[in-house]
TITIKE-103069 format. One record per residue (C-alpha): residue number from 0; residue in one letter; x, z, y. Coordinates in Angstrom, 2 decimals. Layout:
REM TITIKE-103069
[NUM,A,[X,Z,Y]],
...
END
This chain:
REM TITIKE-103069
[0,M,[-89.76,-19.14,60.21]],
[1,V,[-88.27,-20.81,57.43]],
[2,Q,[-90.13,-20.05,54.05]],
[3,W,[-87.52,-20.24,51.10]],
[4,R,[-89.35,-21.27,47.77]],
[5,S,[-87.86,-20.70,44.29]],
[6,V,[-88.89,-23.70,42.32]],
[7,T,[-89.15,-24.58,38.87]],
[8,K,[-89.35,-28.05,36.97]],
[9,D,[-92.76,-29.93,38.09]],
[10,D,[-92.95,-28.24,41.05]],
[11,V,[-94.62,-29.98,43.99]],
[12,V,[-93.91,-29.35,47.69]],
[13,S,[-95.73,-31.15,50.51]],
[14,I,[-93.63,-31.50,53.68]],
[15,P,[-95.45,-33.07,56.60]],
[16,A,[-93.59,-34.88,59.14]],
[17,G,[-91.73,-32.66,61.65]],
[18,T,[-91.02,-29.97,59.20]],
[19,I,[-87.60,-28.41,59.24]],
[20,H,[-86.56,-28.44,55.61]],
[21,A,[-83.67,-28.61,53.23]],
[22,I,[-83.13,-29.08,49.18]],
[23,G,[-81.27,-26.37,47.64]],
[24,A,[-78.55,-26.97,44.98]],
[25,G,[-78.59,-28.13,41.73]],
[26,L,[-81.99,-29.72,42.33]],
[27,V,[-82.98,-33.42,41.25]],
[28,V,[-86.12,-34.58,43.14]],
[29,A,[-88.26,-37.43,43.72]],
[30,E,[-89.05,-37.58,47.25]],
[31,I,[-92.14,-39.78,48.40]],
[32,Q,[-92.10,-40.31,52.10]],
[33,Q,[-93.26,-43.16,54.57]],
[34,R,[-90.72,-45.57,55.67]],
[35,S,[-88.93,-44.21,58.60]],
[36,D,[-85.67,-44.90,60.32]],
[37,A,[-85.88,-41.58,62.14]],
[38,T,[-83.80,-38.99,60.37]],
[39,F,[-82.52,-35.81,62.48]],
[40,R,[-79.86,-33.95,60.83]],
[41,M,[-79.68,-30.25,61.68]],
[42,Y,[-76.96,-29.28,59.24]],
[43,D,[-74.80,-31.59,57.01]],
[44,H,[-73.41,-28.89,54.44]],
[45,G,[-69.77,-29.96,55.11]],
[46,R,[-70.17,-33.75,54.62]],
[47,Q,[-69.39,-34.42,58.28]],
[48,R,[-72.39,-36.67,58.87]],
[49,E,[-73.61,-36.95,62.50]],
[50,L,[-75.99,-34.36,63.63]],
[51,H,[-79.24,-34.60,65.68]],
[52,I,[-79.80,-31.28,66.85]],
[53,D,[-81.53,-31.76,70.21]],
[54,N,[-83.90,-34.75,68.70]],
[55,A,[-84.36,-32.56,65.81]],
[56,V,[-85.68,-29.36,67.73]],
[57,A,[-87.53,-31.63,70.21]],
[58,S,[-89.64,-33.39,67.42]],
[59,A,[-89.81,-30.52,65.26]],
[60,N,[-93.16,-28.75,64.23]],
[61,A,[-92.27,-25.02,64.73]],
[62,H,[-95.39,-23.58,63.22]],
[63,P,[-95.51,-22.05,59.65]],
[64,A,[-95.93,-24.61,56.81]],
[65,P,[-99.40,-25.24,55.90]],
[66,I,[-100.74,-23.66,52.69]],
[67,Q,[-100.20,-26.05,49.77]],
[68,I,[-103.42,-27.51,48.16]],
[69,A,[-103.49,-26.67,44.41]],
[70,P,[-103.14,-29.82,41.80]],
[71,C,[-106.56,-31.09,40.95]],
[72,R,[-107.39,-32.81,37.69]],
[73,L,[-109.50,-36.33,38.37]],
[74,T,[-109.49,-37.09,34.64]],
[75,D,[-107.66,-36.07,31.18]],
[76,A,[-104.63,-38.48,32.33]],
[77,R,[-104.71,-38.02,36.20]],
[78,T,[-103.94,-35.07,38.54]],
[79,V,[-103.70,-35.25,42.05]],
[80,L,[-100.67,-33.20,43.06]],
[81,A,[-100.64,-34.02,46.89]],
[82,A,[-102.94,-35.92,49.15]],
[83,D,[-103.27,-36.62,53.05]],
[84,V,[-103.99,-39.25,55.58]],
[85,H,[-100.77,-41.10,54.89]],
[86,F,[-100.33,-40.93,50.90]],
[87,V,[-101.72,-39.68,47.66]],
[88,L,[-99.51,-38.60,44.95]],
[89,E,[-100.76,-38.10,41.39]],
[90,R,[-99.12,-37.11,37.84]],
[91,I,[-100.53,-39.31,34.95]],
[92,D,[-100.21,-38.39,31.35]],
[93,L,[-100.94,-41.19,29.10]],
[94,A,[-101.47,-40.47,25.39]],
[95,P,[-99.07,-42.12,22.71]],
[96,G,[-100.01,-45.62,21.84]],
[97,S,[-102.97,-45.84,24.43]],
[98,D,[-103.86,-48.93,26.30]],
[99,W,[-104.54,-48.85,29.95]],
[100,E,[-104.98,-51.16,33.09]],
[101,I,[-103.81,-50.53,36.42]],
[102,N,[-105.49,-51.74,39.61]],
[103,A,[-103.27,-51.44,42.62]],
[104,E,[-105.32,-52.44,46.02]],
[105,G,[-102.22,-51.94,48.06]],
[106,E,[-98.44,-50.64,47.89]],
[107,T,[-98.38,-48.39,44.56]],
[108,W,[-95.49,-46.90,43.16]],
[109,L,[-95.01,-45.72,39.42]],
[110,F,[-92.04,-43.40,38.35]],
[111,T,[-91.40,-42.34,34.98]],
[112,L,[-90.72,-38.81,34.23]],
[113,A,[-90.72,-38.36,30.54]],
[114,G,[-91.65,-40.80,27.49]],
[115,H,[-91.95,-44.71,27.70]],
[116,A,[-94.27,-47.49,28.24]],
[117,R,[-94.57,-51.37,28.65]],
[118,I,[-96.06,-52.53,31.79]],
[119,G,[-96.57,-56.27,31.76]],
[120,L,[-93.10,-57.68,30.59]],
[121,I,[-91.25,-54.62,31.82]],
[122,N,[-90.24,-51.62,29.47]],
[123,L,[-90.49,-48.04,31.33]],
[124,F,[-88.04,-45.27,30.31]],
[125,K,[-87.45,-42.20,31.98]],
[126,G,[-86.18,-42.55,35.62]],
[127,D,[-87.35,-46.07,35.88]],
[128,A,[-89.75,-46.81,38.76]],
[129,V,[-92.07,-49.69,39.41]],
[130,F,[-93.71,-51.09,42.56]],
[131,L,[-96.92,-52.76,42.61]],
[132,D,[-98.53,-54.39,45.66]],
[133,A,[-102.29,-55.51,45.27]],
[134,H,[-101.48,-56.07,41.60]],
[135,R,[-103.36,-55.70,38.35]],
[136,A,[-101.06,-54.97,35.17]],
[137,D,[-101.66,-53.56,31.38]],
[138,I,[-99.73,-50.57,30.62]],
[139,K,[-99.12,-49.97,26.90]],
[140,A,[-97.68,-46.02,26.08]],
[141,G,[-94.98,-45.56,23.73]],
[142,V,[-95.11,-43.78,20.68]],
[143,D,[-94.13,-40.71,22.77]],
[144,G,[-96.53,-41.32,25.54]],
[145,L,[-95.85,-41.73,28.92]],
[146,Q,[-95.72,-38.69,32.01]],
[147,G,[-95.25,-40.35,35.49]],
[148,L,[-95.98,-40.09,39.06]],
[149,L,[-98.25,-42.60,41.14]],
[150,A,[-97.76,-42.73,44.73]],
[151,Y,[-100.30,-44.63,47.15]],
[152,A,[-101.58,-44.99,50.52]],
[153,G,[-104.10,-42.33,51.37]],
[154,P,[-106.13,-40.50,52.37]],
[155,D,[-108.33,-40.36,49.35]],
[156,P,[-107.82,-40.59,45.67]],
[157,A,[-108.34,-44.34,44.21]],
[158,M,[-110.84,-43.74,41.69]],
[159,N,[-110.26,-47.21,39.69]],
[160,L,[-106.68,-47.33,39.93]],
[161,L,[-106.08,-46.17,36.12]],
[162,Q,[-108.86,-47.46,33.60]],
[163,C,[-108.86,-47.36,29.86]],
[164,G,[-111.56,-47.96,27.32]],
[165,D,[-113.01,-44.58,27.68]],
[166,D,[-113.26,-44.97,31.71]],
[167,Q,[-116.06,-47.49,31.03]],
[168,M,[-118.66,-44.73,31.18]],
[169,F,[-117.02,-43.28,34.52]],
[170,A,[-117.32,-46.71,36.04]],
[171,S,[-120.68,-47.21,35.08]],
[172,S,[-121.52,-43.65,36.49]],
[173,I,[-120.26,-44.86,39.69]],
[174,E,[-121.95,-48.21,39.86]],
[175,R,[-125.18,-46.61,39.61]],
[176,A,[-124.54,-44.38,42.71]],
[177,P,[-122.46,-46.51,44.91]],
[178,H,[-123.65,-44.26,47.95]],
[179,L,[-121.52,-41.39,46.66]],
[180,S,[-118.37,-40.16,48.59]],
[181,V,[-115.07,-40.25,46.93]],
[182,Y,[-115.28,-36.67,46.51]],
[183,E,[-118.69,-36.78,44.72]],
[184,Q,[-117.26,-39.63,42.40]],
[185,A,[-114.18,-37.44,41.42]],
[186,A,[-116.82,-34.77,40.61]],
[187,I,[-118.38,-37.46,38.08]],
[188,A,[-114.88,-38.31,36.93]],
[189,A,[-114.04,-34.86,36.31]],
[190,A,[-117.42,-34.04,34.38]],
[191,T,[-117.23,-37.32,32.53]],
[192,H,[-113.75,-36.50,31.05]],
[193,M,[-113.51,-32.70,31.43]],
[194,P,[-116.72,-30.57,31.45]],
[195,G,[-116.53,-27.79,33.61]],
[196,A,[-113.22,-29.06,35.19]],
[197,Q,[-112.40,-28.37,38.70]],
[198,T,[-113.09,-31.26,40.83]],
[199,W,[-111.30,-32.86,43.51]],
[200,R,[-112.05,-31.57,47.22]],
[201,H,[-109.88,-30.89,50.24]],
END
């Protein structure tokens, strides 16, 4: 029942609550998860921490893991990597020297994978993380750009989360059609920034 996966740099694996899982040796991962004090450990690789086998078995979902949803480009700068009712995870790629505005309507995490940038008064470098809660901030990408992860509450992509000057055409399109669903808005975003691109959908 356990599906072992060979992974490479930039792979993303969605693991729903209740899934029995382990991280292989030699990996450095960015783990996005809900706040929870309930971790049931079935095995500890010799580290002698407490095990919770009975609780783990009782709460485990023993069905096969769901099929992973392929990443989906929202714009040139944004790619949805995973989304469910609890959270959305995006990869952002900001061009060197570009100016952006982030509009976090709720709890939002930005984690830097590569490059550097300045957000407000903070300088971001590889491995740095910033927490934003209902906050607006300006981002200036450095000379080598910025690649990072954005995580925020789900279930749908926040279409106005990241804006630059070129996004005004997209924003105008949405304002002219406020009745559209978030998925139809994502289709407009993809058409605006990437003609012919795959649009976001479940």
